[in-house]
py3Dmol code that shows the C-alpha trace and the ligand (Angstrom):
import py3Dmol

protein = """\
ATOM      1  CA  MET A   1     -10.391   2.828   3.975  1.00  0.00           C
ATOM      2  CA  CYS A   2      -7.094   4.665   3.724  1.00  0.00           C
ATOM      3  CA  ARG A   3      -5.652   6.120   0.544  1.00  0.00           C
ATOM      4  CA  HIS A   4      -2.204   5.090  -0.535  1.00  0.00           C
ATOM      5  CA  PHE A   5       0.192   5.791  -3.493  1.00  0.00           C
ATOM      6  CA  ALA A   6       3.618   4.959  -4.936  1.00  0.00           C
ATOM      7  CA  TYR A   7       5.843   6.840  -7.464  1.00  0.00           C
ATOM      8  CA  LEU A   8       8.621   5.557  -9.445  1.00  0.00           C
ATOM      9  CA  GLY A   9      10.606   7.715 -11.994  1.00  0.00           C
ATOM     10  CA  ARG A  10      12.915  10.636 -12.163  1.00  0.00           C
ATOM     11  CA  SER A  11      14.015  12.137  -8.792  1.00  0.00           C
ATOM     12  CA  VAL A  12      11.359  14.569  -7.443  1.00  0.00           C
ATOM     13  CA  ALA A  13      10.783  16.396  -4.150  1.00  0.00           C
ATOM     14  CA  LEU A  14       8.451  14.506  -1.915  1.00  0.00           C
ATOM     15  CA  ARG A  15       6.037  17.418  -1.798  1.00  0.00           C
ATOM     16  CA  SER A  16       5.326  17.024  -5.535  1.00  0.00           C
ATOM     17  CA  VAL A  17       3.696  13.813  -5.088  1.00  0.00           C
ATOM     18  CA  LEU A  18       2.625  14.077  -1.231  1.00  0.00           C
ATOM     19  CA  LEU A  19       1.374  17.605  -0.754  1.00  0.00           C
ATOM     20  CA  ASP A  20       1.155  19.514  -3.988  1.00  0.00           C
ATOM     21  CA  PRO A  21      -1.200  17.634  -6.194  1.00  0.00           C
ATOM     22  CA  PRO A  22      -4.689  19.261  -6.161  1.00  0.00           C
ATOM     23  CA  PHE A  23      -6.405  15.964  -5.121  1.00  0.00           C
ATOM     24  CA  GLY A  24      -3.241  14.169  -3.923  1.00  0.00           C
ATOM     25  CA  PRO A  25      -2.707  12.577  -0.439  1.00  0.00           C
ATOM     26  CA  LEU A  26      -2.864  15.899   1.509  1.00  0.00           C
ATOM     27  CA  ARG A  27      -6.240  16.728  -0.010  1.00  0.00           C
ATOM     28  CA  GLN A  28      -7.375  12.973   0.284  1.00  0.00           C
ATOM     29  CA  SER A  29      -6.887  13.124   3.964  1.00  0.00           C
ATOM     30  CA  TRP A  30      -9.843  15.522   4.326  1.00  0.00           C
ATOM     31  CA  ALA A  31     -11.753  15.277   1.088  1.00  0.00           C
ATOM     32  CA  PRO A  32     -11.152  12.102  -0.843  1.00  0.00           C
ATOM     33  CA  ARG A  33     -13.133  11.944  -4.008  1.00  0.00           C
ATOM     34  CA  LEU A  34     -13.637   8.244  -4.648  1.00  0.00           C
ATOM     35  CA  GLN A  35     -13.279   6.635  -1.352  1.00  0.00           C
ATOM     36  CA  ARG A  36     -15.898   3.845  -0.965  1.00  0.00           C
ATOM     37  CA  HIS A  37     -15.706   3.261   2.880  1.00  0.00           C
ATOM     38  CA  GLY A  38     -15.105   5.997   5.540  1.00  0.00           C
ATOM     39  CA  THR A  39     -15.038   9.731   4.846  1.00  0.00           C
ATOM     40  CA  VAL A  40     -11.805  11.145   6.102  1.00  0.00           C
ATOM     41  CA  ASN A  41      -8.263   9.722   6.658  1.00  0.00           C
ATOM     42  CA  VAL A  42      -6.988  11.390   9.821  1.00  0.00           C
ATOM     43  CA  ASP A  43      -5.731   8.506  11.975  1.00  0.00           C
ATOM     44  CA  GLY A  44      -2.152   8.847  10.765  1.00  0.00           C
ATOM     45  CA  TYR A  45       0.037   9.140   7.689  1.00  0.00           C
ATOM     46  CA  GLY A  46       3.347   7.973   6.512  1.00  0.00           C
ATOM     47  CA  VAL A  47       5.749   8.182   3.627  1.00  0.00           C
ATOM     48  CA  GLY A  48       8.772   6.027   2.636  1.00  0.00           C
ATOM     49  CA  TRP A  49      11.374   6.800   0.052  1.00  0.00           C
ATOM     50  CA  TYR A  50      14.796   5.680  -1.350  1.00  0.00           C
ATOM     51  CA  ALA A  51      17.798   7.704  -1.537  1.00  0.00           C
ATOM     52  CA  GLU A  52      20.354   7.345  -4.287  1.00  0.00           C
ATOM     53  CA  GLY A  53      22.782   4.627  -3.815  1.00  0.00           C
ATOM     54  CA  ASP A  54      20.901   3.142  -0.732  1.00  0.00           C
ATOM     55  CA  GLU A  55      18.674   0.136  -1.294  1.00  0.00           C
ATOM     56  CA  ARG A  56      17.152   0.426   2.183  1.00  0.00           C
ATOM     57  CA  PRO A  57      14.341   3.166   2.232  1.00  0.00           C
ATOM     58  CA  ALA A  58      13.809   5.772   4.956  1.00  0.00           C
ATOM     59  CA  ARG A  59      10.376   6.356   6.612  1.00  0.00           C
ATOM     60  CA  TYR A  60       8.513   9.132   8.241  1.00  0.00           C
ATOM     61  CA  ARG A  61       5.222   8.333  10.070  1.00  0.00           C
ATOM     62  CA  ARG A  62       3.003  10.102  12.415  1.00  0.00           C
ATOM     63  CA  GLU A  63      -0.229   9.687  14.242  1.00  0.00           C
ATOM     64  CA  GLY A  64      -3.236  12.066  13.425  1.00  0.00           C
ATOM     65  CA  PRO A  65      -4.054  14.168  10.238  1.00  0.00           C
ATOM     66  CA  ILE A  66      -1.346  15.000   7.931  1.00  0.00           C
ATOM     67  CA  TRP A  67      -2.265  18.520   7.610  1.00  0.00           C
ATOM     68  CA  ALA A  68      -1.573  19.126  11.371  1.00  0.00           C
ATOM     69  CA  ASP A  69       2.093  18.425  10.849  1.00  0.00           C
ATOM     70  CA  GLY A  70       4.125  21.694  10.631  1.00  0.00           C
ATOM     71  CA  ASP A  71       7.334  20.011   9.860  1.00  0.00           C
ATOM     72  CA  LEU A  72       6.341  18.016   6.972  1.00  0.00           C
ATOM     73  CA  ALA A  73       6.300  20.807   4.318  1.00  0.00           C
ATOM     74  CA  ASP A  74      10.007  21.605   4.959  1.00  0.00           C
ATOM     75  CA  LEU A  75      10.984  17.897   4.890  1.00  0.00           C
ATOM     76  CA  ALA A  76       8.838  17.259   1.790  1.00  0.00           C
ATOM     77  CA  ARG A  77      10.390  20.212   0.040  1.00  0.00           C
ATOM     78  CA  VAL A  78      14.061  19.269   0.470  1.00  0.00           C
ATOM     79  CA  VAL A  79      13.991  15.507   0.291  1.00  0.00           C
ATOM     80  CA  ARG A  80      14.054  14.170  -3.272  1.00  0.00           C
ATOM     81  CA  SER A  81      13.642  10.483  -4.399  1.00  0.00           C
ATOM     82  CA  HIS A  82      13.111   8.360  -7.372  1.00  0.00           C
ATOM     83  CA  ALA A  83      10.791   5.940  -5.528  1.00  0.00           C
ATOM     84  CA  VAL A  84       8.253   6.828  -2.890  1.00  0.00           C
ATOM     85  CA  LEU A  85       5.374   5.065  -1.235  1.00  0.00           C
ATOM     86  CA  GLY A  86       2.857   6.842   1.240  1.00  0.00           C
ATOM     87  CA  ALA A  87      -0.524   6.621   2.788  1.00  0.00           C
ATOM     88  CA  VAL A  88      -3.024   8.516   4.841  1.00  0.00           C
ATOM     89  CA  ARG A  89      -4.884   6.243   7.197  1.00  0.00           C
ATOM     90  CA  SER A  90      -8.477   5.951   8.452  1.00  0.00           C
ATOM     91  CA  ALA A  91      -8.066   3.463  11.196  1.00  0.00           C
ATOM     92  CA  THR A  92     -10.480   0.273  11.309  1.00  0.00           C
ATOM     93  CA  PRO A  93     -12.195   0.062  14.603  1.00  0.00           C
ATOM     94  CA  GLY A  94     -10.494  -2.488  16.815  1.00  0.00           C
ATOM     95  CA  CYS A  95      -7.094  -1.782  15.107  1.00  0.00           C
ATOM     96  CA  ALA A  96      -4.287  -0.204  17.180  1.00  0.00           C
ATOM     97  CA  PRO A  97      -3.769   3.574  16.970  1.00  0.00           C
ATOM     98  CA  GLY A  98      -0.289   5.199  16.670  1.00  0.00           C
ATOM     99  CA  PRO A  99       2.434   5.861  14.257  1.00  0.00           C
ATOM    100  CA  GLN A 100       3.561   2.214  14.128  1.00  0.00           C
ATOM    101  CA  ALA A 101       0.073   1.146  12.700  1.00  0.00           C
ATOM    102  CA  ALA A 102       0.376   3.792   9.795  1.00  0.00           C
ATOM    103  CA  ALA A 103       1.733   2.683   6.479  1.00  0.00           C
ATOM    104  CA  PRO A 104       4.253   2.214   5.043  1.00  0.00           C
ATOM    105  CA  PHE A 105       5.402  -0.954   6.805  1.00  0.00           C
ATOM    106  CA  ALA A 106       9.127  -1.684   6.018  1.00  0.00           C
ATOM    107  CA  ALA A 107      11.665  -4.232   6.201  1.00  0.00           C
ATOM    108  CA  GLY A 108      14.963  -4.538   4.152  1.00  0.00           C
ATOM    109  CA  ARG A 109      14.429  -2.970   0.912  1.00  0.00           C
ATOM    110  CA  TRP A 110      10.631  -3.280   0.847  1.00  0.00           C
ATOM    111  CA  LEU A 111       7.790  -0.853   1.582  1.00  0.00           C
ATOM    112  CA  PHE A 112       4.211  -1.933   2.141  1.00  0.00           C
ATOM    113  CA  SER A 113       0.748  -0.629   2.591  1.00  0.00           C
ATOM    114  CA  HIS A 114      -2.781  -2.051   3.003  1.00  0.00           C
ATOM    115  CA  ASN A 115      -6.009  -0.272   2.274  1.00  0.00           C
ATOM    116  CA  GLY A 116      -9.002  -2.118   3.482  1.00  0.00           C
ATOM    117  CA  ILE A 117     -10.264  -4.441   6.202  1.00  0.00           C
ATOM    118  CA  LEU A 118     -10.075  -7.984   7.163  1.00  0.00           C
ATOM    119  CA  PRO A 119     -13.671  -8.527   8.779  1.00  0.00           C
ATOM    120  CA  GLY A 120     -13.635 -10.799  11.819  1.00  0.00           C
ATOM    121  CA  TRP A 121      -9.809 -10.087  12.433  1.00  0.00           C
ATOM    122  CA  PRO A 122      -8.039 -11.463  14.276  1.00  0.00           C
ATOM    123  CA  GLY A 123     -10.051 -14.616  15.042  1.00  0.00           C
ATOM    124  CA  ALA A 124     -11.252 -15.201  11.504  1.00  0.00           C
ATOM    125  CA  PHE A 125      -7.650 -14.986  10.219  1.00  0.00           C
ATOM    126  CA  GLU A 126      -5.873 -17.478  12.381  1.00  0.00           C
ATOM    127  CA  PRO A 127      -5.125 -19.566   9.253  1.00  0.00           C
ATOM    128  CA  LEU A 128      -3.241 -16.723   7.858  1.00  0.00           C
ATOM    129  CA  ALA A 129      -1.464 -16.068  10.963  1.00  0.00           C
ATOM    130  CA  GLU A 130      -0.432 -19.738  11.076  1.00  0.00           C
ATOM    131  CA  LEU A 131       1.565 -19.356   7.986  1.00  0.00           C
ATOM    132  CA  VAL A 132       3.993 -17.159   9.837  1.00  0.00           C
ATOM    133  CA  PRO A 133       6.304 -18.394  12.594  1.00  0.00           C
ATOM    134  CA  THR A 134       5.556 -17.082  16.111  1.00  0.00           C
ATOM    135  CA  SER A 135       8.888 -15.336  16.142  1.00  0.00           C
ATOM    136  CA  GLU A 136       7.910 -13.227  13.134  1.00  0.00           C
ATOM    137  CA  LEU A 137       4.492 -12.557  14.645  1.00  0.00           C
ATOM    138  CA  LEU A 138       6.073 -11.227  17.694  1.00  0.00           C
ATOM    139  CA  GLU A 139       7.807  -8.708  15.539  1.00  0.00           C
ATOM    140  CA  LEU A 140       4.585  -7.080  14.415  1.00  0.00           C
ATOM    141  CA  GLU A 141       4.859  -3.463  14.510  1.00  0.00           C
ATOM    142  CA  ALA A 142       1.174  -2.822  15.481  1.00  0.00           C
ATOM    143  CA  ARG A 143      -1.789  -4.869  16.379  1.00  0.00           C
ATOM    144  CA  THR A 144      -3.610  -4.379  13.132  1.00  0.00           C
ATOM    145  CA  ASP A 145      -4.945  -6.352  10.264  1.00  0.00           C
ATOM    146  CA  SER A 146      -2.543  -4.563   7.892  1.00  0.00           C
ATOM    147  CA  ALA A 147       0.421  -5.438   9.937  1.00  0.00           C
ATOM    148  CA  LEU A 148      -0.579  -9.102  10.057  1.00  0.00           C
ATOM    149  CA  LEU A 149      -0.882  -9.055   6.110  1.00  0.00           C
ATOM    150  CA  TRP A 150       2.468  -7.386   6.004  1.00  0.00           C
ATOM    151  CA  ALA A 151       4.118 -10.193   8.132  1.00  0.00           C
ATOM    152  CA  VAL A 152       2.685 -12.879   5.731  1.00  0.00           C
ATOM    153  CA  VAL A 153       3.746 -10.921   2.708  1.00  0.00           C
ATOM    154  CA  LEU A 154       7.231 -10.344   4.331  1.00  0.00           C
ATOM    155  CA  ASN A 155       7.468 -14.185   5.157  1.00  0.00           C
ATOM    156  CA  ARG A 156       6.883 -15.087   1.512  1.00  0.00           C
ATOM    157  CA  LEU A 157       9.344 -12.394   0.395  1.00  0.00           C
ATOM    158  CA  ARG A 158      12.198 -13.834   2.727  1.00  0.00           C
ATOM    159  CA  ALA A 159      11.377 -17.131   1.421  1.00  0.00           C
ATOM    160  CA  GLY A 160      12.449 -15.759  -2.218  1.00  0.00           C
ATOM    161  CA  VAL A 161       8.999 -15.190  -3.471  1.00  0.00           C
ATOM    162  CA  GLU A 162       8.923 -12.191  -5.940  1.00  0.00           C
ATOM    163  CA  LEU A 163       6.969  -9.229  -4.981  1.00  0.00           C
ATOM    164  CA  GLY A 164       4.075  -9.625  -7.351  1.00  0.00           C
ATOM    165  CA  LYS A 165       3.663 -13.135  -6.551  1.00  0.00           C
ATOM    166  CA  ALA A 166       3.811 -12.623  -2.829  1.00  0.00           C
ATOM    167  CA  LEU A 167       1.108  -9.941  -2.816  1.00  0.00           C
ATOM    168  CA  ALA A 168      -1.158 -12.034  -5.098  1.00  0.00           C
ATOM    169  CA  GLU A 169      -0.886 -15.091  -2.896  1.00  0.00           C
ATOM    170  CA  VAL A 170      -1.535 -13.194   0.347  1.00  0.00           C
ATOM    171  CA  CYS A 171      -4.401 -11.289  -1.306  1.00  0.00           C
ATOM    172  CA  LEU A 172      -6.092 -14.469  -2.347  1.00  0.00           C
ATOM    173  CA  ALA A 173      -5.360 -16.330   0.775  1.00  0.00           C
ATOM    174  CA  ALA A 174      -6.913 -13.587   2.765  1.00  0.00           C
ATOM    175  CA  SER A 175      -9.887 -13.422   0.401  1.00  0.00           C
ATOM    176  CA  GLU A 176     -10.742 -17.072   1.097  1.00  0.00           C
ATOM    177  CA  LEU A 177     -11.150 -16.434   4.852  1.00  0.00           C
ATOM    178  CA  ALA A 178     -13.836 -13.549   4.733  1.00  0.00           C
ATOM    179  CA  ASP A 179     -15.119 -10.977   2.453  1.00  0.00           C
ATOM    180  CA  SER A 180     -12.193  -8.779   2.798  1.00  0.00           C
ATOM    181  CA  ARG A 181     -10.994  -5.566   1.098  1.00  0.00           C
ATOM    182  CA  ILE A 182      -7.383  -6.234   0.358  1.00  0.00           C
ATOM    183  CA  ASN A 183      -5.863  -3.379  -1.694  1.00  0.00           C
ATOM    184  CA  LEU A 184      -2.220  -4.015  -1.209  1.00  0.00           C
ATOM    185  CA  LEU A 185       0.644  -1.940  -2.377  1.00  0.00           C
ATOM    186  CA  ALA A 186       4.497  -2.591  -2.212  1.00  0.00           C
ATOM    187  CA  THR A 187       7.852  -1.520  -3.856  1.00  0.00           C
ATOM    188  CA  ASP A 188      11.444  -2.411  -3.595  1.00  0.00           C
ATOM    189  CA  GLY A 189      12.357   0.919  -5.124  1.00  0.00           C
ATOM    190  CA  ARG A 190      12.616  -0.648  -8.669  1.00  0.00           C
ATOM    191  CA  CYS A 191       9.030  -1.909  -9.165  1.00  0.00           C
ATOM    192  CA  VAL A 192       5.636  -1.055  -7.878  1.00  0.00           C
ATOM    193  CA  VAL A 193       3.050  -3.847  -7.203  1.00  0.00           C
ATOM    194  CA  ALA A 194      -0.574  -3.325  -6.149  1.00  0.00           C
ATOM    195  CA  THR A 195      -3.546  -5.366  -5.924  1.00  0.00           C
ATOM    196  CA  ALA A 196      -7.056  -3.954  -6.395  1.00  0.00           C
ATOM    197  CA  TRP A 197      -9.638  -5.838  -4.251  1.00  0.00           C
ATOM    198  CA  GLY A 198     -12.601  -3.907  -2.978  1.00  0.00           C
ATOM    199  CA  ASP A 199     -11.570  -0.402  -3.471  1.00  0.00           C
ATOM    200  CA  THR A 200     -10.296   2.038  -6.238  1.00  0.00           C
ATOM    201  CA  LEU A 201      -6.873   1.923  -7.783  1.00  0.00           C
ATOM    202  CA  PHE A 202      -5.549   4.151 -10.602  1.00  0.00           C
ATOM    203  CA  HIS A 203      -2.317   4.509 -12.354  1.00  0.00           C
ATOM    204  CA  ARG A 204      -0.586   6.934 -14.657  1.00  0.00           C
ATOM    205  CA  ARG A 205       2.494   6.728 -16.923  1.00  0.00           C
ATOM    206  CA  ASP A 206       3.800  10.305 -17.801  1.00  0.00           C
ATOM    207  CA  ALA A 207       5.848  10.899 -21.036  1.00  0.00           C
ATOM    208  CA  ASP A 208       9.269  10.712 -19.243  1.00  0.00           C
ATOM    209  CA  GLY A 209       8.509   7.246 -17.996  1.00  0.00           C
ATOM    210  CA  SER A 210       7.553   8.279 -14.428  1.00  0.00           C
ATOM    211  CA  LEU A 211       4.925   6.095 -12.900  1.00  0.00           C
ATOM    212  CA  LEU A 212       2.197   6.991 -10.244  1.00  0.00           C
ATOM    213  CA  VAL A 213      -0.178   4.369  -8.743  1.00  0.00           C
ATOM    214  CA  ALA A 214      -2.767   5.726  -6.391  1.00  0.00           C
ATOM    215  CA  SER A 215      -6.091   4.788  -4.720  1.00  0.00           C
ATOM    216  CA  GLU A 216      -7.566   7.725  -6.734  1.00  0.00           C
ATOM    217  CA  PRO A 217      -6.222  10.263  -9.221  1.00  0.00           C
ATOM    218  CA  PHE A 218      -4.219  13.348  -7.867  1.00  0.00           C
ATOM    219  CA  ASP A 219      -5.728  15.646 -10.439  1.00  0.00           C
ATOM    220  CA  ASP A 220      -8.192  15.843 -13.310  1.00  0.00           C
ATOM    221  CA  GLY A 221      -5.483  15.686 -15.990  1.00  0.00           C
ATOM    222  CA  PRO A 222      -5.379  12.967 -18.598  1.00  0.00           C
ATOM    223  CA  GLY A 223      -3.538   9.685 -18.458  1.00  0.00           C
ATOM    224  CA  TRP A 224      -5.106   8.037 -15.279  1.00  0.00           C
ATOM    225  CA  SER A 225      -6.364   4.520 -15.835  1.00  0.00           C
ATOM    226  CA  GLU A 226      -8.360   2.708 -13.437  1.00  0.00           C
ATOM    227  CA  VAL A 227      -7.298  -0.886 -12.471  1.00  0.00           C
ATOM    228  CA  PRO A 228     -10.198  -3.330 -12.505  1.00  0.00           C
ATOM    229  CA  ASP A 229     -11.244  -4.706  -9.273  1.00  0.00           C
ATOM    230  CA  ARG A 230      -9.556  -8.190  -8.277  1.00  0.00           C
ATOM    231  CA  THR A 231      -6.439  -7.482 -10.441  1.00  0.00           C
ATOM    232  CA  LEU A 232      -2.856  -7.332  -9.743  1.00  0.00           C
ATOM    233  CA  LEU A 233      -0.645  -4.383 -11.340  1.00  0.00           C
ATOM    234  CA  VAL A 234       3.092  -4.930 -11.617  1.00  0.00           C
ATOM    235  CA  ALA A 235       5.069  -1.967 -12.829  1.00  0.00           C
ATOM    236  CA  ASP A 236       8.530  -0.820 -13.297  1.00  0.00           C
ATOM    237  CA  ALA A 237      10.515   1.522 -15.596  1.00  0.00           C
ATOM    238  CA  ALA A 238       9.985  -0.724 -18.645  1.00  0.00           C
ATOM    239  CA  GLY A 239       6.197  -1.167 -18.246  1.00  0.00           C
ATOM    240  CA  SER A 240       3.108  -2.207 -16.514  1.00  0.00           C
ATOM    241  CA  ALA A 241       1.049  -5.346 -16.395  1.00  0.00           C
ATOM    242  CA  LEU A 242      -2.367  -6.145 -15.242  1.00  0.00           C
ATOM    243  CA  THR A 243      -3.240  -9.690 -14.232  1.00  0.00           C
ATOM    244  CA  PRO A 244      -6.710 -10.871 -13.123  1.00  0.00           C
ATOM    245  CA  LEU A 245      -6.657 -12.163  -9.574  1.00  0.00           C
ATOM    246  CA  ALA A 246     -10.024 -13.675  -9.223  1.00  0.00           C
ATOM    247  CA  PRO A 247      -9.721 -17.504  -9.668  1.00  0.00           C
ATOM    248  CA  ILE A 248     -11.700 -18.704 -12.602  1.00  0.00           C
ATOM    249  CA  GLY A 249     -14.109 -21.642 -11.868  1.00  0.00           C
ATOM    250  CA  PRO A 250     -14.950 -23.310  -8.545  1.00  0.00           C
ATOM    251  CA  ARG A 251     -11.928 -23.270  -6.144  1.00  0.00           C
ATOM    252  CA  THR A 252     -11.182 -26.027  -3.637  1.00  0.00           C
ATOM    253  CA  ARG A 253      -9.108 -25.857  -0.420  1.00  0.00           C
ATOM    254  CA  GLU A 254      -6.379 -27.955  -2.255  1.00  0.00           C
ATOM    255  CA  ASP A 255      -6.161 -24.966  -4.792  1.00  0.00           C
ATOM    256  CA  ALA A 256      -5.537 -22.627  -2.079  1.00  0.00           C
ATOM    257  CA  PRO A 257      -2.416 -20.469  -2.967  1.00  0.00           C
ATOM    258  CA  LEU A 258      -0.568 -20.769   0.329  1.00  0.00           C
TER     259      LEU A 258
END
"""
ligand_1 = """\
10
LIG
N -7.383 -1.823 8.476
C -6.284 -1.029 8.299
C -5.943 -0.049 9.600
O -6.698 0.054 10.474
C -6.326 -0.152 7.060
C -7.472 0.920 7.218
C -8.034 1.528 6.095
O -7.774 1.077 4.841
N -8.759 2.425 6.273
O -5.082 0.497 9.559
"""
view = py3Dmol.view(width=600, height=400)
view.addModel(protein, "pdb")
view.setStyle({"model": 0}, {"cartoon": {"style": "trace"}})
view.addModel(ligand_1, "xyz")
view.setStyle({"model": 1}, {"stick": {}})
view.zoomTo()
view.show()
């Protein structure tokens, strides 16, 4: 399982969320503390961020371990942003390698990451792929389960569904096809939305209103709260809300969210 995070708040240097925290993404690439599946995250990494006055984010993604990138420290020192989403990847066997397979995935004003696995992918997830027109499937950035989830989420977003609802719907739809781990994370630069489904997720709100959402705490300081499993987190400058995702009572195909 990968580790991912998002930040929203006052403008900060990328390094303060990506490289500096004692147990942040850099450290999590070789010594995650709470990762339930896999040991290290060395199959790629990426970070996306928003510049002032531009609603479309920039991205930087590479293959391999984040610590081996001699250029990232300079970049992360001088680039500042009020909204950041990043990930370090532990590739699932059978999923494509390469920078295109590393989160964040992006389109328009959105950034997206998936930490987890769709067991039996791709065959078992044909019903999910069928929700997306072939032309959109052909746009998949990489042959991975995560890229398929992103294609379905993006299809919902382009249909006008808001970010939290899109993630919840796709998470539930995927969960019905196999015993999947579907920890999704997305932002539009104004709000951060995440699902906890099969792995850890934490959030922290600082006194200045800044928000961190991450697979695991970046430090041993106070303020981190764990998001319960099978829960949707929706957060923006105004506050955070948690909503249970697990359906209550027996479900039928007719109840299917998509
Ligand atoms: N299955 C996804 C991939 O291979 C995510 C992997 C993970 O969470 N470790 O990229």
